[in-house]
C-alpha positions as protocol buffer text, in pm:
chain_id: "A"
residue {
  index: 1
  type: MET
  ca { x: 4 y: 31 z: 10 }
}
residue {
  index: 2
  type: PRO
  ca { x: 141 y: 335 z: -114 }
}
residue {
  index: 3
  type: LEU
  ca { x: 226 y: 609 z: 141 }
}
residue {
  index: 4
  type: SER
  ca { x: 12 y: 855 z: 184 }
}
residue {
  index: 5
  type: PRO
  ca { x: 111 y: 1239 z: 221 }
}
residue {
  index: 6
  type: GLU
  ca { x: -124 y: 1250 z: 538 }
}
residue {
  index: 7
  type: VAL
  ca { x: 28 y: 932 z: 726 }
}
residue {
  index: 8
  type: ALA
  ca { x: 393 y: 1041 z: 622 }
}
residue {
  index: 9
  type: PHE
  ca { x: 314 y: 1382 z: 769 }
}
residue {
  index: 10
  type: GLU
  ca { x: 163 y: 1257 z: 1115 }
}
residue {
  index: 11
  type: GLN
  ca { x: 448 y: 1026 z: 1148 }
}
residue {
  index: 12
  type: ASN
  ca { x: 665 y: 1300 z: 1124 }
}
residue {
  index: 13
  type: ARG
  ca { x: 484 y: 1597 z: 1289 }
}
residue {
  index: 14
  type: GLU
  ca { x: 660 y: 1618 z: 1601 }
}
residue {
  index: 15
  type: ARG
  ca { x: 990 y: 1606 z: 1409 }
}
residue {
  index: 16
  type: LEU
  ca { x: 893 y: 1869 z: 1195 }
}
residue {
  index: 17
  type: MET
  ca { x: 764 y: 2092 z: 1473 }
}
residue {
  index: 18
  type: SER
  ca { x: 1097 y: 2043 z: 1644 }
}
residue {
  index: 19
  type: VAL
  ca { x: 1300 y: 2147 z: 1332 }
}
residue {
  index: 20
  type: ILE
  ca { x: 1079 y: 2445 z: 1270 }
}
residue {
  index: 21
  type: TYR
  ca { x: 1031 y: 2582 z: 1620 }
}
residue {
  index: 22
  type: LEU
  ca { x: 1437 y: 2522 z: 1685 }
}
residue {
  index: 23
  type: ARG
  ca { x: 1544 y: 2701 z: 1325 }
}
residue {
  index: 24
  type: MET
  ca { x: 1285 y: 3008 z: 1385 }
}
residue {
  index: 25
  type: GLY
  ca { x: 1440 y: 3155 z: 1691 }
}
residue {
  index: 26
  type: PRO
  ca { x: 1289 y: 3384 z: 1939 }
}
residue {
  index: 27
  type: ASN
  ca { x: 1282 y: 3671 z: 1720 }
}
residue {
  index: 28
  type: LEU
  ca { x: 1071 y: 3501 z: 1445 }
}
residue {
  index: 29
  type: ARG
  ca { x: 857 y: 3324 z: 1714 }
}
residue {
  index: 30
  type: VAL
  ca { x: 728 y: 3638 z: 1849 }
}
residue {
  index: 31
  type: ARG
  ca { x: 586 y: 3760 z: 1524 }
}
residue {
  index: 32
  type: MET
  ca { x: 464 y: 3377 z: 1404 }
}
residue {
  index: 33
  type: ASP
  ca { x: 337 y: 3077 z: 1577 }
}
residue {
  index: 34
  type: PRO
  ca { x: 527 y: 2768 z: 1465 }
}
residue {
  index: 35
  type: GLU
  ca { x: 231 y: 2574 z: 1458 }
}
residue {
  index: 36
  type: ASP
  ca { x: 112 y: 2789 z: 1149 }
}
residue {
  index: 37
  type: VAL
  ca { x: 454 y: 2725 z: 1007 }
}
residue {
  index: 38
  type: LEU
  ca { x: 390 y: 2348 z: 1000 }
}
residue {
  index: 39
  type: GLN
  ca { x: 39 y: 2391 z: 864 }
}
residue {
  index: 40
  type: GLU
  ca { x: 209 y: 2593 z: 577 }
}
residue {
  index: 41
  type: VAL
  ca { x: 476 y: 2299 z: 542 }
}
residue {
  index: 42
  type: ALA
  ca { x: 168 y: 2016 z: 555 }
}
residue {
  index: 43
  type: ILE
  ca { x: 9 y: 2220 z: 265 }
}
residue {
  index: 44
  type: GLU
  ca { x: 300 y: 2269 z: 64 }
}
residue {
  index: 45
  type: ALA
  ca { x: 391 y: 1878 z: 126 }
}
residue {
  index: 46
  type: PHE
  ca { x: 32 y: 1776 z: 8 }
}
residue {
  index: 47
  type: ASN
  ca { x: 68 y: 1975 z: -307 }
}
residue {
  index: 48
  type: SER
  ca { x: 397 y: 1840 z: -375 }
}
residue {
  index: 49
  type: TRP
  ca { x: 367 y: 1489 z: -275 }
}
residue {
  index: 50
  type: GLN
  ca { x: 442 y: 1361 z: -620 }
}
residue {
  index: 51
  type: THR
  ca { x: 786 y: 1484 z: -609 }
}
residue {
  index: 52
  type: LEU
  ca { x: 862 y: 1257 z: -371 }
}
residue {
  index: 53
  type: THR
  ca { x: 1042 y: 1005 z: -557 }
}
residue {
  index: 54
  type: GLU
  ca { x: 1101 y: 714 z: -277 }
}
residue {
  index: 55
  type: GLU
  ca { x: 858 y: 675 z: 2 }
}
residue {
  index: 56
  type: GLN
  ca { x: 1120 y: 573 z: 256 }
}
residue {
  index: 57
  type: ASN
  ca { x: 1291 y: 913 z: 230 }
}
residue {
  index: 58
  type: ALA
  ca { x: 957 y: 1085 z: 318 }
}
residue {
  index: 59
  type: GLY
  ca { x: 1089 y: 1196 z: 647 }
}
residue {
  index: 60
  type: ALA
  ca { x: 1390 y: 1366 z: 531 }
}
residue {
  index: 61
  type: TRP
  ca { x: 1177 y: 1515 z: 251 }
}
residue {
  index: 62
  type: LEU
  ca { x: 950 y: 1653 z: 500 }
}
residue {
  index: 63
  type: VAL
  ca { x: 1210 y: 1793 z: 681 }
}
residue {
  index: 64
  type: THR
  ca { x: 1397 y: 1980 z: 406 }
}
residue {
  index: 65
  type: LEU
  ca { x: 1042 y: 2145 z: 350 }
}
residue {
  index: 66
  type: ALA
  ca { x: 1011 y: 2285 z: 656 }
}
residue {
  index: 67
  type: ARG
  ca { x: 1412 y: 2392 z: 658 }
}
residue {
  index: 68
  type: ARG
  ca { x: 1321 y: 2558 z: 331 }
}
residue {
  index: 69
  type: LYS
  ca { x: 980 y: 2709 z: 458 }
}
residue {
  index: 70
  type: VAL
  ca { x: 1152 y: 2853 z: 748 }
}
residue {
  index: 71
  type: ALA
  ca { x: 1443 y: 2993 z: 549 }
}
residue {
  index: 72
  type: ARG
  ca { x: 1188 y: 3172 z: 314 }
}
residue {
  index: 73
  type: ILE
  ca { x: 1014 y: 3301 z: 594 }
}
residue {
  index: 74
  type: MET
  ca { x: 1298 y: 3443 z: 792 }
}
residue {
  index: 75
  type: ARG
  ca { x: 1404 y: 3571 z: 428 }
}
residue {
  index: 76
  type: ASP
  ca { x: 1082 y: 3755 z: 417 }
}
residue {
  index: 77
  type: GLN
  ca { x: 1032 y: 3843 z: 774 }
}
residue {
  index: 78
  type: LEU
  ca { x: 1336 y: 3927 z: 899 }
}
residue {
  index: 79
  type: GLY
  ca { x: 1570 y: 4015 z: 609 }
}
residue {
  index: 80
  type: VAL
  ca { x: 1838 y: 3767 z: 662 }
}
residue {
  index: 81
  type: ALA
  ca { x: 1832 y: 3653 z: 308 }
}
residue {
  index: 82
  type: ALA
  ca { x: 2214 y: 3532 z: 313 }
}
residue {
  index: 83
  type: ARG
  ca { x: 2224 y: 3403 z: 666 }
}
residue {
  index: 84
  type: ASP
  ca { x: 2240 y: 3040 z: 806 }
}
residue {
  index: 85
  type: PRO
  ca { x: 1914 y: 2995 z: 1009 }
}
residue {
  index: 86
  type: ARG
  ca { x: 2095 y: 2770 z: 1264 }
}
residue {
  index: 87
  type: ARG
  ca { x: 2296 y: 3114 z: 1332 }
}
residue {
  index: 88
  type: GLU
  ca { x: 1956 y: 3261 z: 1472 }
}
residue {
  index: 89
  type: GLN
  ca { x: 1960 y: 3079 z: 1836 }
}
residue {
  index: 90
  type: ALA
  ca { x: 1891 y: 2744 z: 1701 }
}
residue {
  index: 91
  type: MET
  ca { x: 1832 y: 2449 z: 1929 }
}
residue {
  index: 92
  type: LYS
  ca { x: 1789 y: 2071 z: 1908 }
}
residue {
  index: 93
  type: THR
  ca { x: 1727 y: 1790 z: 2163 }
}
residue {
  index: 94
  type: GLU
  ca { x: 1678 y: 1476 z: 2269 }
}
residue {
  index: 95
  type: LEU
  ca { x: 1412 y: 1558 z: 2504 }
}
residue {
  index: 96
  type: PRO
  ca { x: 1102 y: 1383 z: 2431 }
}
residue {
  index: 97
  type: LEU
  ca { x: 899 y: 1610 z: 2229 }
}
residue {
  index: 98
  type: ALA
  ca { x: 639 y: 1329 z: 2106 }
}
residue {
  index: 99
  type: ASP
  ca { x: 296 y: 1409 z: 2245 }
}
residue {
  index: 100
  type: ARG
  ca { x: -5 y: 1342 z: 2055 }
}
residue {
  index: 101
  type: ARG
  ca { x: -260 y: 1519 z: 2303 }
}
residue {
  index: 102
  type: THR
  ca { x: -413 y: 1860 z: 2196 }
}
residue {
  index: 103
  type: GLY
  ca { x: -503 y: 2148 z: 2399 }
}
residue {
  index: 104
  type: PRO
  ca { x: -389 y: 2466 z: 2570 }
}
residue {
  index: 105
  type: VAL
  ca { x: -263 y: 2326 z: 2867 }
}
residue {
  index: 106
  type: THR
  ca { x: -24 y: 2043 z: 2664 }
}
residue {
  index: 107
  type: SER
  ca { x: 50 y: 2326 z: 2402 }
}
residue {
  index: 108
  type: ALA
  ca { x: 142 y: 2537 z: 2655 }
}
residue {
  index: 109
  type: ASP
  ca { x: 365 y: 2243 z: 2864 }
}
residue {
  index: 110
  type: ARG
  ca { x: 532 y: 2188 z: 2469 }
}
residue {
  index: 111
  type: LYS
  ca { x: 634 y: 2524 z: 2451 }
}
residue {
  index: 112
  type: ASP
  ca { x: 777 y: 2531 z: 2790 }
}
residue {
  index: 113
  type: ARG
  ca { x: 967 y: 2233 z: 2689 }
}
residue {
  index: 114
  type: LEU
  ca { x: 1088 y: 2371 z: 2412 }
}
residue {
  index: 115
  type: ALA
  ca { x: 1213 y: 2713 z: 2556 }
}
residue {
  index: 116
  type: LEU
  ca { x: 1399 y: 2507 z: 2833 }
}
residue {
  index: 117
  type: LEU
  ca { x: 1553 y: 2311 z: 2552 }
}
residue {
  index: 118
  type: GLU
  ca { x: 1642 y: 2608 z: 2372 }
}
residue {
  index: 119
  type: GLU
  ca { x: 1830 y: 2795 z: 2674 }
}
residue {
  index: 120
  type: ALA
  ca { x: 2017 y: 2453 z: 2753 }
}
residue {
  index: 121
  type: MET
  ca { x: 2126 y: 2442 z: 2367 }
}
residue {
  index: 122
  type: GLN
  ca { x: 2234 y: 2785 z: 2362 }
}
residue {
  index: 123
  type: ARG
  ca { x: 2492 y: 2732 z: 2642 }
}
residue {
  index: 124
  type: LEU
  ca { x: 2662 y: 2421 z: 2437 }
}
residue {
  index: 125
  type: SER
  ca { x: 2942 y: 2500 z: 2210 }
}
residue {
  index: 126
  type: ASP
  ca { x: 2861 y: 2550 z: 1837 }
}
residue {
  index: 127
  type: HIS
  ca { x: 2974 y: 2221 z: 1724 }
}
residue {
  index: 128
  type: HIS
  ca { x: 2773 y: 2038 z: 1973 }
}
residue {
  index: 129
  type: ARG
  ca { x: 2491 y: 2249 z: 1868 }
}
residue {
  index: 130
  type: GLU
  ca { x: 2519 y: 2196 z: 1543 }
}
residue {
  index: 131
  type: VAL
  ca { x: 2601 y: 1777 z: 1544 }
}
residue {
  index: 132
  type: ILE
  ca { x: 2276 y: 1749 z: 1772 }
}
residue {
  index: 133
  type: ILE
  ca { x: 2085 y: 1935 z: 1523 }
}
residue {
  index: 134
  type: LEU
  ca { x: 2204 y: 1768 z: 1209 }
}
residue {
  index: 135
  type: MET
  ca { x: 2173 y: 1413 z: 1323 }
}
residue {
  index: 136
  type: LYS
  ca { x: 1907 y: 1422 z: 1598 }
}
residue {
  index: 137
  type: ILE
  ca { x: 1657 y: 1652 z: 1477 }
}
residue {
  index: 138
  type: GLU
  ca { x: 1702 y: 1670 z: 1109 }
}
residue {
  index: 139
  type: GLY
  ca { x: 1811 y: 1282 z: 1096 }
}
residue {
  index: 140
  type: LEU
  ca { x: 2115 y: 1318 z: 899 }
}
residue {
  index: 141
  type: SER
  ca { x: 2344 y: 1002 z: 909 }
}
residue {
  index: 142
  type: ALA
  ca { x: 2695 y: 1050 z: 1058 }
}
residue {
  index: 143
  type: ARG
  ca { x: 2867 y: 1037 z: 684 }
}
residue {
  index: 144
  type: GLU
  ca { x: 2653 y: 1347 z: 584 }
}
residue {
  index: 145
  type: VAL
  ca { x: 2726 y: 1529 z: 931 }
}
residue {
  index: 146
  type: GLY
  ca { x: 3069 y: 1468 z: 849 }
}
residue {
  index: 147
  type: ASP
  ca { x: 3086 y: 1576 z: 494 }
}
residue {
  index: 148
  type: LYS
  ca { x: 2891 y: 1905 z: 625 }
}
residue {
  index: 149
  type: MET
  ca { x: 3128 y: 1938 z: 959 }
}
residue {
  index: 150
  type: GLU
  ca { x: 3453 y: 1837 z: 767 }
}
residue {
  index: 151
  type: ARG
  ca { x: 3502 y: 1546 z: 1014 }
}
residue {
  index: 152
  type: SER
  ca { x: 3523 y: 1157 z: 989 }
}
residue {
  index: 153
  type: GLU
  ca { x: 3239 y: 969 z: 1072 }
}
residue {
  index: 154
  type: ASN
  ca { x: 3423 y: 802 z: 1401 }
}
residue {
  index: 155
  type: ALA
  ca { x: 3477 y: 1205 z: 1513 }
}
residue {
  index: 156
  type: VAL
  ca { x: 3096 y: 1319 z: 1466 }
}
residue {
  index: 157
  type: HIS
  ca { x: 2978 y: 988 z: 1656 }
}
residue {
  index: 158
  type: LEU
  ca { x: 3209 y: 1081 z: 1950 }
}
residue {
  index: 159
  type: LEU
  ca { x: 3114 y: 1488 z: 1911 }
}
residue {
  index: 160
  type: LEU
  ca { x: 2754 y: 1352 z: 1916 }
}
residue {
  index: 161
  type: SER
  ca { x: 2806 y: 1129 z: 2231 }
}
residue {
  index: 162
  type: ARG
  ca { x: 2975 y: 1455 z: 2397 }
}
residue {
  index: 163
  type: ALA
  ca { x: 2732 y: 1701 z: 2298 }
}
residue {
  index: 164
  type: LEU
  ca { x: 2438 y: 1496 z: 2428 }
}
residue {
  index: 165
  type: LYS
  ca { x: 2617 y: 1430 z: 2776 }
}
residue {
  index: 166
  type: ARG
  ca { x: 2663 y: 1796 z: 2789 }
}
residue {
  index: 167
  type: LEU
  ca { x: 2317 y: 1876 z: 2684 }
}
residue {
  index: 168
  type: ALA
  ca { x: 2191 y: 1614 z: 2969 }
}
residue {
  index: 169
  type: GLU
  ca { x: 2437 y: 1809 z: 3194 }
}
residue {
  index: 170
  type: GLU
  ca { x: 2294 y: 2142 z: 3092 }
}
residue {
  index: 171
  type: LEU
  ca { x: 1899 y: 2000 z: 3134 }
}
residue {
  index: 172
  type: LYS
  ca { x: 1983 y: 1854 z: 3486 }
}
residue {
  index: 173
  type: LEU
  ca { x: 1873 y: 1497 z: 3354 }
}
């Protein structure tokens, strides 16, 4: 049975929300709700579903759509056309964000957890923050991260291990 855009989106919803929230940064979140951006990504995904070549890549494809949507919004809203969105106080985490419940209390709780995570991420070094974002939030492989960060796969795994340990210390887990 072929994968539908609705099912793929629901399977990746929390991951996409994390990518969007963390890439937006606090300045853009003041102007725009990350849930609204998520909805725009969903519409774009449904409208361009036929461009997905392999269903097993649906999660990565959706993350790419989300990253591009945030970059376009940042360019349009904040005038940062040539800048990497991760430089705008990005944060990523191992914090359990998957919560299928809805409602104002759950939404507020989720935002509180993301804010705590963002504060902890800001206290990490740039390399630690980047490796966590790329591998744990965006789902890139160690090889892909190694290519981006100009490191070997083994060095990436070691860096990730140290970064997650440091993040846990910051979150006091």
